[in-house]
Structures are given as structure tokens and as C-alpha cells.
C-alpha positions in Angstrom: -21.3 7.4 -13.6 -22.9 5.0 -16.1 -26.3 4.7 -17.6 -28.1 1.5 -18.7 -31.5 1.3 -20.4 -34.2 -1.3 -19.6 -37.2 -1.2 -21.9 -35.9 2.2 -23.1 -35.9 3.6 -19.6 -32.5 5.0 -18.4 -31.1 3.9 -15.0 -28.0 5.3 -13.4 -25.1 3.5 -11.7 -22.9 5.8 -9.7 -19.3 4.5 -9.7 -18.9 5.6 -6.0 -21.0 7.1 -3.3 -19.5 10.6 -3.8 -21.1 10.8 -7.3 -24.6 10.2 -5.9 -26.8 13.2 -4.9 -27.5 13.7 -1.2 -31.1 12.6 -1.5 -30.0 9.2 -3.0 -27.3 8.8 -0.4 -30.0 8.9 2.2 -31.8 6.0 0.6 -28.7 3.7 0.6 -29.3 0.6 2.8 -26.4 -0.8 4.8 -26.9 -4.4 3.6 -28.2 -4.9 0.0 -29.4 -8.4 1.0 -32.2 -6.8 3.1 -33.1 -4.1 0.6 -36.5 -3.5 -1.0 -37.6 -2.1 -4.3 -36.8 1.6 -4.5 -33.8 1.3 -2.1 -30.4 2.2 -3.3 -27.6 -0.3 -2.6 -23.8 -0.5 -2.7 -22.1 -3.2 -4.9 -18.9 -4.9 -3.8 -16.9 -2.5 -5.9 -18.5 0.6 -4.2 -20.8 1.4 -7.1 -24.3 2.6 -6.1 -27.5 1.6 -7.9 -31.3 1.3 -7.4 -33.1 -1.9 -6.6 -35.7 -2.4 -9.4 -37.0 -5.9 -8.6 -37.3 -8.2 -5.7 -38.2 -11.9 -6.1 -38.4 -15.0 -4.0 -37.9 -18.7 -4.6 -39.2 -21.5 -2.5 -37.0 -24.2 -1.0 -37.9 -27.8 -0.1 -35.0 -28.1 2.4 -33.3 -25.9 5.0 -34.3 -23.6 7.8 -35.3 -20.8 5.5 -37.9 -22.1 3.0 -37.9 -18.8 1.1 -34.9 -17.3 -0.6 -35.0 -13.7 -1.9 -33.2 -12.0 -4.7 -32.9 -8.5 -5.9 -32.6 -7.1 -9.4 -30.9 -4.0 -10.6 -30.1 -2.5 -14.1 -26.9 -4.6 -14.0 -28.2 -8.1 -13.0 -30.0 -10.3 -10.5 -28.4 -11.3 -7.2 -29.4 -13.9 -4.6 -29.7 -12.5 -1.1 -27.7 -15.2 0.6 -24.5 -15.2 2.6 -21.4 -15.0 0.5 -23.2 -13.9 -2.7 -21.3 -11.6 -5.0 -22.8 -8.3 -6.0 -21.0 -6.8 -9.1 -21.8 -3.6 -10.8 -20.6 -5.1 -14.1 -23.6 -5.4 -16.4 -24.5 -9.0 -17.2 -25.6 -10.4 -20.5 -28.9 -11.5 -19.1 -29.9 -9.3 -16.1 -32.8 -11.5 -15.2 -30.8 -14.7 -14.4 -28.4 -15.6 -11.7 -24.9 -15.6 -13.1 -25.9 -13.4 -16.0 -26.1 -16.0 -18.7 -28.8 -17.1 -21.0 -30.0 -20.7 -20.7 -28.3 -21.6 -23.9 -25.0 -20.5 -22.4 -25.4 -22.9 -19.5 -26.1 -25.8 -21.8 -23.0 -25.0 -23.9 -20.6 -24.2 -21.1 -21.4 -27.0 -18.6 -18.6 -29.6 -18.2 -20.5 -32.5 -16.7 -23.4 -34.5 -18.1 -26.7 -34.4 -16.3 -28.6 -37.7 -15.7 -30.9 -37.0 -18.6 -27.9 -36.2 -20.9 -26.4 -39.5 -19.9 -29.6 -41.2 -21.0 -29.5 -39.2 -24.2 -26.0 -40.4 -25.0 -26.8 -44.0 -24.2 -29.7 -43.9 -26.8 -27.5 -42.2 -29.4 -24.7 -44.8 -29.3 -27.3 -47.5 -30.2 -27.8 -45.7 -33.5 -31.1 -44.0 -32.4 -31.8 -40.7 -34.3 -31.0 -37.7 -32.2 -34.6 -36.4 -32.2 -36.0 -39.7 -30.9 -33.2 -40.0 -28.4 -34.0 -36.6 -27.0 -37.7 -37.3 -26.7 -37.0 -40.5 -24.8 -34.4 -38.9 -22.5 -36.1 -35.5 -21.8 -39.7 -34.6 -20.7 -41.0 -33.1 -23.9 -43.3 -34.2 -26.7 -42.4 -31.2 -28.9 -40.6 -32.8 -31.9 -39.3 -29.6 -33.3 -37.9 -28.5 -30.0 -36.4 -31.9 -29.4 -34.5 -31.8 -32.8 -33.1 -28.3 -32.1 -32.1 -29.2 -28.5 -30.5 -32.4 -29.7 -28.4 -30.6 -32.3 -27.2 -28.2 -29.6 -26.3 -31.0 -27.2 -24.5 -33.1 -29.7 -22.3 -30.1 -30.5 -21.0 -29.8 -26.9 -17.7 -31.2 -25.9 -19.1 -33.1 -22.9 -21.5 -35.1 -25.1 -18.9 -35.7 -27.8 -16.5 -37.0 -25.1 -19.2 -39.2 -23.5 -20.2 -40.7 -26.9 -16.6 -41.5 -27.7 -16.2 -43.2 -24.3 -19.3 -45.2 -24.9 -18.1 -46.3 -28.3 -14.6 -47.3 -27.2 -15.6 -51.0 -26.5 -17.3 -51.3 -29.9 -14.3 -49.6 -31.7 -11.9 -52.0 -29.9 -13.9 -55.0 -30.9 -13.9 -53.9 -34.5 -10.2 -53.1 -34.4 -10.7 -49.5 -35.1 -7.8 -47.7 -33.4 -6.1 -44.3 -34.0 -3.2 -46.2 -35.6 -5.7 -47.9 -38.0 -7.4 -44.7 -38.9 -4.2 -42.8 -39.5 -2.7 -45.7 -41.4 -5.7 -46.1 -43.7 -5.7 -42.4 -44.5 -1.9 -42.6 -45.2 -2.5 -45.5 -47.5 -5.2 -43.6 -49.3 -2.8 -40.6 -49.7 0.0 -42.8 -51.0 -1.9 -45.1 -53.3 -4.8 -43.0 -54.6 -4.8 -42.7 -58.4 -6.7 -39.4 -58.5 -4.9 -36.3 -57.4 -7.9 -34.8 -55.7 -8.5 -37.9 -53.6 -4.9 -38.0 -52.6 -5.0 -34.3 -51.7 -8.2 -34.8 -49.6 -6.5 -37.6 -47.6 -3.4 -35.4 -47.0 -5.5 -32.5 -45.9 -7.4 -34.8 -43.5 -4.1 -36.0 -42.1 -2.9 -32.4 -41.6 -6.2 -31.5 -39.9 -5.9 -34.5 -37.5 -2.3 -33.5 -36.7 -3.3 -29.8 -36.4 -1.0 -28.8 -39.2 -3.6 -27.0 -41.3 -3.6 -23.2 -41.1 -7.3 -22.6 -40.4 -7.0 -18.9 -41.3 -5.6 -19.6 -44.8 -8.1 -19.6 -47.7 -5.6 -20.8 -50.3 -3.5 -23.9 -50.5 0.0 -22.8 -51.7 2.2 -25.8 -51.0 1.8 -29.3 -49.7 4.5 -32.0 -49.4 6.7 -30.4 -52.0 4.0 -30.0 -54.7 2.7 -26.5 -55.5 -1.0 -26.1 -56.1 -2.5 -22.9 -57.6 -5.8 -21.6 -58.6 -8.2 -23.8 -56.7 -11.8 -22.7 -57.1 -14.0 -22.1 -54.0 -15.8 -25.3 -54.7 -12.6 -27.3 -54.8 -11.4 -25.8 -51.5 -14.7 -26.7 -49.9 -14.5 -30.3 -51.3 -11.1 -30.6 -49.8 -12.4 -29.9 -46.3 -15.2 -32.6 -46.4 -15.1 -35.4 -43.9 -13.1 -38.5 -44.5 -16.3 -40.4 -45.3 -16.6 -38.2 -48.4 -13.1 -39.2 -49.4 -13.9 -42.8 -49.3 -17.2 -42.4 -51.2 -15.6 -40.3 -54.0 -12.7 -42.7 -54.3 -15.0 -45.6 -54.8 -16.8 -44.0 -57.8 
């Protein structure tokens, strides 16, 4: 038996029908998809819980223009054939799938049509806030900036931008070999030790040689480094652009 609280009110989930009192057993409906608020239903794993909410969603196509869903203390479940009804408590008990909207944005693999437009604007050099306002139906500039930052952090958008930029990079002669070669030259020829070290660290990061859990550089290419301050370690991890800027000073 488990207890979950919603708005500080406790609700019980019985792990099997034998745990439930006789009066509750009498309220259990045979098919949870036809249940109403106040009914008790059986999940796929045999757990028993009460139906707390029932909702409906309209459909523009199909024979059944209304689709129902039920809500319990563990989640929300669509009343359709083949739907899964788990007694495991979801992170968001008010959404199908149990995720918050931000999770769907972060976890999705494929771009939506509006996200494709967003990427096409970004690769032209348009600021992310303006790109979002043009691609999505909102006039809220603050929201557009926040949403754009989230989107540009996702792997699907990064991959799409890289693909869009491939022709431009090819035209400019910017290849992986060129980038790695330039960093290597910087590491070999830089007069300043800190610039050389930054270039080496960038190479190790690209090649996935850097120990991300380490907070102290102890040895690199035969040279031993000791006593770096926190600021120096932070400088080492700056992007390659910073390397070029600092070297030119």
C-alpha cells in the first residue's frame, strides 16, 4: 500500500486487490476506460486506486469526436484502446506521459516545422530572440528569448544548424582537419605558455581526452603543472575563440 498527497490530501494506492477493504472492492469497475470520478480501478500491474478526475478532448477527425481521459493520484491516462495504465507515479500527474512541457521540448528528437523555420533564421545570423518571434506565434519578447535559449541548447537544433552551415563551411574551407590543424599549430607555436596550454586543452576536449571530473591539471604532454588558481582553470576551459583573442593581444 502506498500513499500520495495532492494539495496536501492523502490518496491511497493498494498494491493488489487483496489489500483493499471490501467496500472499496465493490466499487472497482471492470474496465478503467469506462470509469467515472469516484470509481476505483485496477492498473495494469494489479494496483487499485481511485479515479479523481475525468476529462475530455475534442477531435476534428475520426468516428469518436470526443476522447476521454481519467486522472488518479499517479497520473493521467487516455481512455483509448491500447493505452497503458501504470501505478508508477508520474512527475507530472496532469499530463499524458507524465512529463512537464519543458521535458518534451528537451527530449524530442525531430524538429517541428516551426523549429525548422527557427533554425533557418538563425543560420542567417539573426539574433535568437528575433528568430523565435518570426518562427513562433508569440509577441512576448521575454518569453521568446527564454524559449530560444532552451531550443538552441537541444541536440536536434544544434545538429540542424550544423547541417545548414555545412555548405557555407565547405565554401570557406573550414573542415575538421583545418580546425584541428589550426589548434595544433597554435599549441606548437604559441609563445605564451597559457595560450599553448589552452590550445592543448581544447584539443583534448575535442578528442574526449579530458577528465571532466578532475578539478586539477596534474600532467599534460610530459610537463607537470601545479598550483593553478580557480581563475586559471576557468580560463583554460574557455572556448577556442577566447584562445585566439587572448593570443592576439
